[in-house]
N, CA and C atoms as an extended XYZ file, in Angstrom:
225
Properties=species:S:1:pos:R:3:atomname:S:1:resname:S:1:resid:I:1 pbc="F F F"
N        10.124       82.572       14.944 N   MET     1
C        10.051       83.863       15.840 CA  MET     1
C         8.655       83.543       16.541 C   MET     1
N         8.478       83.907       17.742 N   VAL     2
C         7.537       83.677       18.721 CA  VAL     2
C         7.176       84.861       19.487 C   VAL     2
N         5.935       85.265       19.382 N   ALA     3
C         5.367       86.514       19.965 CA  ALA     3
C         4.592       86.167       21.214 C   ALA     3
N         4.947       86.935       22.412 N   LEU     4
C         4.377       86.627       23.620 CA  LEU     4
C         4.053       88.043       24.160 C   LEU     4
N         3.007       87.991       25.118 N   VAL     5
C         2.395       89.173       25.546 CA  VAL     5
C         2.675       89.069       27.110 C   VAL     5
N         3.101       90.187       27.748 N   GLY     6
C         3.282       90.126       29.189 CA  GLY     6
C         3.030       91.549       29.614 C   GLY     6
N         3.594       91.751       30.946 N   THR     7
C         3.509       93.140       31.753 CA  THR     7
C         4.749       93.284       32.171 C   THR     7
N         5.308       94.485       32.267 N   TYR     8
C         6.462       95.035       32.692 CA  TYR     8
C         6.160       96.005       33.965 C   TYR     8
N         6.952       95.723       35.082 N   LEU     9
C         6.630       96.572       36.405 CA  LEU     9
C         7.994       96.412       37.174 C   LEU     9
N         8.578       97.738       37.447 N   ASN    10
C         9.650       97.759       38.471 CA  ASN    10
C        10.763       96.787       37.904 C   ASN    10
N        11.110       96.861       36.493 N   GLY    11
C        12.285       96.124       36.015 CA  GLY    11
C        12.061       94.799       35.835 C   GLY    11
N        10.965       94.196       35.782 N   TYR    12
C        10.703       92.913       35.469 CA  TYR    12
C         9.559       92.741       34.434 C   TYR    12
N         9.716       91.610       33.582 N   VAL    13
C         8.728       91.391       32.604 CA  VAL    13
C         8.180       89.939       33.029 C   VAL    13
N         6.781       90.000       33.184 N   LYS    14
C         5.882       88.723       33.727 CA  LYS    14
C         5.202       88.264       32.418 C   LYS    14
N         5.493       87.103       31.589 N   LEU    15
C         4.785       86.769       30.493 CA  LEU    15
C         3.438       86.226       30.903 C   LEU    15
N         2.525       86.460       30.124 N   ASP    16
C         1.099       86.033       30.348 CA  ASP    16
C         1.050       84.251       30.077 C   ASP    16
N         1.999       83.748       29.313 N   LYS    17
C         2.024       82.448       28.947 CA  LYS    17
C         3.423       82.013       29.257 C   LYS    17
N         3.628       80.825       29.540 N   GLU    18
C         5.029       80.089       29.822 CA  GLU    18
C         5.715       79.866       28.517 C   GLU    18
N         6.959       80.020       28.430 N   PHE    19
C         7.785       79.803       27.229 CA  PHE    19
C         9.191       79.198       27.722 C   PHE    19
N         9.158       77.876       27.184 N   ILE    20
C        10.349       76.995       27.575 CA  ILE    20
C        11.357       76.930       26.492 C   ILE    20
N        12.479       77.061       26.786 N   SER    21
C        13.721       76.999       25.975 CA  SER    21
C        14.785       76.581       26.435 C   SER    21
N        15.536       75.469       25.997 N   SER    22
C        16.724       74.939       26.459 CA  SER    22
C        17.986       75.902       26.130 C   SER    22
N        17.766       76.750       25.297 N   ASN    23
C        18.889       77.712       24.821 CA  ASN    23
C        18.554       79.154       25.041 C   ASN    23
N        19.506       79.976       25.276 N   PRO    24
C        19.240       81.607       25.441 CA  PRO    24
C        18.528       82.118       24.101 C   PRO    24
N        17.594       82.908       24.332 N   VAL    25
C        16.982       83.466       23.275 CA  VAL    25
C        16.974       84.824       23.331 C   VAL    25
N        17.418       85.646       22.056 N   LYS    26
C        17.307       87.132       22.040 CA  LYS    26
C        15.947       87.569       22.008 C   LYS    26
N        15.665       88.644       22.688 N   VAL    27
C        14.201       89.213       22.660 CA  VAL    27
C        14.210       90.690       22.362 C   VAL    27
N        13.113       91.207       21.898 N   ILE    28
C        12.867       92.454       21.675 CA  ILE    28
C        11.601       92.756       22.591 C   ILE    28
N        11.843       93.945       23.270 N   VAL    29
C        10.740       94.335       24.131 CA  VAL    29
C        10.193       95.767       23.741 C   VAL    29
N         8.946       95.572       23.385 N   THR    30
C         8.278       96.894       22.809 CA  THR    30
C         7.161       97.218       23.857 C   THR    30
N         7.136       98.525       24.424 N   PHE    31
C         6.291       98.948       25.294 CA  PHE    31
C         5.036       99.498       24.624 C   PHE    31
N         3.976       98.685       24.593 N   LEU    32
C         2.827       99.175       23.745 CA  LEU    32
C         1.842      100.315       24.358 C   LEU    32
N         1.619      100.133       25.818 N   GLU    33
C         0.903      101.127       26.398 CA  GLU    33
C         1.287      101.024       27.840 C   GLU    33
N         1.125      102.199       28.653 N   GLU    34
C         1.177      102.260       30.018 CA  GLU    34
C        -0.106      101.652       30.611 C   GLU    34
N        -0.028      100.733       31.608 N   ILE    35
C        -1.173      100.278       32.393 CA  ILE    35
C        -1.280      101.123       33.614 C   ILE    35
N        -2.423      101.803       33.901 N   PRO    36
C        -2.579      102.538       35.063 CA  PRO    36
C        -2.543      101.722       36.313 C   PRO    36
N        -1.888      102.071       37.463 N   ILE    37
C        -2.168      101.342       38.555 CA  ILE    37
C        -3.239      101.849       39.392 C   ILE    37
N        -4.315      100.913       39.752 N   PRO    38
C        -5.383      101.444       40.382 CA  PRO    38
C        -5.049      102.093       41.576 C   PRO    38
N        -5.847      103.103       41.972 N   THR    39
C        -5.829      103.981       43.282 CA  THR    39
C        -7.010      103.587       44.037 C   THR    39
N        -6.961      104.077       45.287 N   GLU    40
C        -8.268      103.897       46.114 CA  GLU    40
C        -9.393      104.707       45.494 C   GLU    40
N        -9.270      105.583       44.830 N   GLU    41
C       -10.245      106.468       44.008 CA  GLU    41
C       -10.677      105.870       42.841 C   GLU    41
N        -9.850      105.056       42.134 N   GLY    42
C       -10.118      104.508       40.894 CA  GLY    42
C       -10.897      103.291       40.748 C   GLY    42
N       -10.979      102.645       39.680 N   LEU    43
C       -11.602      101.355       39.398 CA  LEU    43
C       -10.519      100.172       39.900 C   LEU    43
N       -11.153       99.064       40.179 N   SER    44
C       -10.335       97.841       40.515 CA  SER    44
C       -11.075       96.803       39.750 C   SER    44
N       -10.399       95.666       39.677 N   LEU    45
C       -10.871       94.558       38.960 CA  LEU    45
C       -12.197       93.998       39.513 C   LEU    45
N       -12.406       94.276       40.807 N   SER    46
C       -13.672       93.771       41.413 CA  SER    46
C       -14.823       94.654       41.137 C   SER    46
N       -14.647       95.795       40.359 N   ASP    47
C       -15.690       96.604       39.920 CA  ASP    47
C       -16.285       96.159       38.657 C   ASP    47
N       -15.799       94.863       38.052 N   PHE    48
C       -16.307       94.464       36.871 CA  PHE    48
C       -16.855       93.131       37.061 C   PHE    48
N       -17.831       92.751       36.246 N   SER    49
C       -18.428       91.242       36.542 CA  SER    49
C       -18.820       90.710       35.279 C   SER    49
N       -18.233       89.796       34.866 N   PHE    50
C       -18.559       88.933       33.475 CA  PHE    50
C       -20.067       88.638       33.360 C   PHE    50
N       -20.475       88.085       34.492 N   SER    51
C       -21.994       87.741       34.452 CA  SER    51
C       -22.871       89.053       34.293 C   SER    51
N       -22.644       90.040       34.970 N   GLU    52
C       -23.304       91.440       34.711 CA  GLU    52
C       -23.200       91.700       33.282 C   GLU    52
N       -21.984       91.768       32.733 N   SER    53
C       -21.916       92.149       31.241 CA  SER    53
C       -22.579       91.198       30.282 C   SER    53
N       -22.714       89.905       30.706 N   GLN    54
C       -23.449       89.022       29.844 CA  GLN    54
C       -24.878       89.404       29.834 C   GLN    54
N       -25.498       89.615       30.917 N   LYS    55
C       -26.776       90.170       31.207 CA  LYS    55
C       -26.970       91.513       30.377 C   LYS    55
N       -26.147       92.339       30.414 N   ASN    56
C       -26.428       93.634       29.885 CA  ASN    56
C       -26.411       93.359       28.218 C   ASN    56
N       -25.791       92.336       27.734 N   LEU    57
C       -25.651       92.113       26.322 CA  LEU    57
C       -26.648       91.123       25.834 C   LEU    57
N       -27.527       90.537       26.685 N   GLU    58
C       -28.337       89.348       26.090 CA  GLU    58
C       -29.253       89.758       25.159 C   GLU    58
N       -29.692       91.064       25.044 N   ASP    59
C       -30.581       91.493       24.128 CA  ASP    59
C       -29.782       92.175       22.861 C   ASP    59
N       -28.574       92.150       22.827 N   PHE    60
C       -27.754       92.798       21.772 CA  PHE    60
C       -27.800       91.883       20.545 C   PHE    60
N       -28.316       92.338       19.438 N   LYS    61
C       -28.321       91.451       18.289 CA  LYS    61
C       -27.287       92.053       17.169 C   LYS    61
N       -25.949       91.741       17.381 N   GLY    62
C       -25.035       92.234       16.541 CA  GLY    62
C       -23.724       91.609       17.033 C   GLY    62
N       -22.723       92.141       16.120 N   SER    63
C       -21.297       91.720       16.492 CA  SER    63
C       -20.972       92.597       17.648 C   SER    63
N       -20.214       92.182       18.682 N   PHE    64
C       -19.744       93.018       19.725 CA  PHE    64
C       -18.482       93.644       19.171 C   PHE    64
N       -17.624       92.864       18.624 N   SER    65
C       -16.463       93.490       17.967 CA  SER    65
C       -16.813       94.729       17.017 C   SER    65
N       -17.723       94.566       16.227 N   ASP    66
C       -18.190       95.546       15.275 CA  ASP    66
C       -18.698       96.880       16.119 C   ASP    66
N       -19.308       96.607       17.202 N   ALA    67
C       -19.911       97.751       18.017 CA  ALA    67
C       -18.730       98.484       18.551 C   ALA    67
N       -17.485       97.786       19.041 N   VAL    68
C       -16.381       98.311       19.685 CA  VAL    68
C       -15.618       99.235       18.574 C   VAL    68
N       -15.516       98.697       17.437 N   VAL    69
C       -14.830       99.388       16.299 CA  VAL    69
C       -15.609      100.707       16.100 C   VAL    69
N       -16.834      100.559       15.989 N   GLU    70
C       -17.775      101.660       15.550 CA  GLU    70
C       -17.635      102.781       16.577 C   GLU    70
N       -17.694      102.331       17.974 N   GLU    71
C       -17.628      103.319       19.059 CA  GLU    71
C       -16.331      103.911       19.115 C   GLU    71
N       -15.171      103.331       18.669 N   ARG    72
C       -13.808      103.948       18.623 CA  ARG    72
C       -13.551      104.740       17.399 C   ARG    72
N       -14.262      104.515       16.303 N   ARG    73
C       -14.238      105.445       15.248 CA  ARG    73
C       -15.021      106.696       15.404 C   ARG    73
N       -16.228      106.575       16.313 N   GLU    74
C       -16.844      107.934       16.590 CA  GLU    74
C       -15.980      108.865       17.474 C   GLU    74
N       -15.045      108.131       18.278 N   ARG    75
C       -14.147      109.051       19.157 CA  ARG    75
C       -13.016      109.848       18.279 C   ARG    75
């Protein structure tokens, strides 16, 4: 069994990684979450900067994943 991640939109699934098979393969599609489509009023990918995030975290002394888990527990 192989697990792949992708995105579904308008009847099509686009896989994040290529999967090559010479035979037909049965699949199970599970919709995990709805991805909001950005509008003119909302955020877009260009609103985020990896280098800006690195700069904001340069003095952070801990595990980023632990901080995310803690933040989610507080909610």
